[in-house]
C-alpha positions as CSV (number, residue, x, y, z in Angstrom):
1,X,-46.3,42.8,29.7
2,X,-43.0,41.1,30.4
3,X,-43.9,38.2,28.1
4,X,-44.6,40.5,25.2
5,X,-41.0,41.8,25.0
6,X,-39.6,38.3,24.7
7,X,-42.0,37.3,21.9
8,X,-41.2,40.6,20.1
9,X,-37.5,39.9,20.4
10,X,-37.9,36.4,19.1
11,X,-39.9,37.7,16.2
12,X,-37.2,40.2,15.4
13,X,-34.6,37.5,15.4
14,X,-36.6,35.2,13.3
15,X,-37.3,38.0,10.7
16,X,-33.7,39.0,10.6
17,X,-32.7,35.3,10.0
18,X,-35.3,35.1,7.2
19,X,-34.0,38.3,5.6
20,X,-30.4,37.1,5.8
21,X,-31.3,33.7,4.2
22,X,-33.2,35.5,1.5
23,X,-30.2,37.8,0.7
24,X,-27.8,34.8,0.6
25,X,-30.1,33.0,-1.8
26,X,-30.3,36.1,-4.0
27,X,-26.5,36.3,-4.0
28,X,-26.1,32.7,-5.0
29,X,-28.6,33.1,-7.8
30,X,-26.7,36.1,-9.1
31,X,-23.4,34.2,-9.0
32,X,-24.9,31.3,-10.8
33,X,-26.4,33.6,-13.5
34,X,-22.9,35.1,-14.0
35,X,-21.3,31.7,-14.2
36,X,-23.8,30.5,-16.8
37,X,-22.9,33.5,-19.0
38,X,-19.2,32.7,-18.9
39,X,-17.5,30.3,-21.3
40,X,-16.3,27.1,-19.7
41,X,-12.7,27.8,-20.9
42,X,-12.5,31.4,-19.6
43,X,-11.1,32.4,-16.2
44,X,-13.4,31.9,-13.2
45,X,-14.6,34.7,-10.9
46,X,-12.3,33.6,-8.0
47,X,-9.8,36.5,-8.8
48,X,-12.4,39.2,-8.6
49,X,-13.8,40.6,-5.3
50,X,-16.9,39.1,-3.9
51,X,-19.8,41.5,-3.4
52,X,-21.8,40.9,-0.3
53,X,-25.3,42.3,0.4
54,X,-27.0,43.5,3.6
55,X,-30.5,42.7,4.8
56,X,-32.1,45.2,2.5
57,X,-30.2,43.9,-0.5
58,X,-27.8,46.8,-0.8
59,X,-24.2,45.9,-1.6
60,X,-21.8,46.3,1.3
61,X,-18.4,48.0,1.0
62,X,-15.2,46.0,0.1
63,X,-12.5,45.5,2.6
64,X,-8.7,45.3,2.2
65,X,-8.8,41.5,2.1
66,X,-11.2,41.4,-0.9
67,X,-8.4,42.3,-3.3
């Protein structure tokens, strides 16, 4: 039974890493989509706060340093 907990833990870590990677990809896609809509001569999104997402794809709260 001792070996089962190690494999379960490894599976959890692997699944969490997969979900984080998927969320990062979704965020990059959304940013690219917004940049495509912008005019090349307009201001970039660097002045606006960056929205980050958790494993479920829900937006996380903004901190003081985001403004």
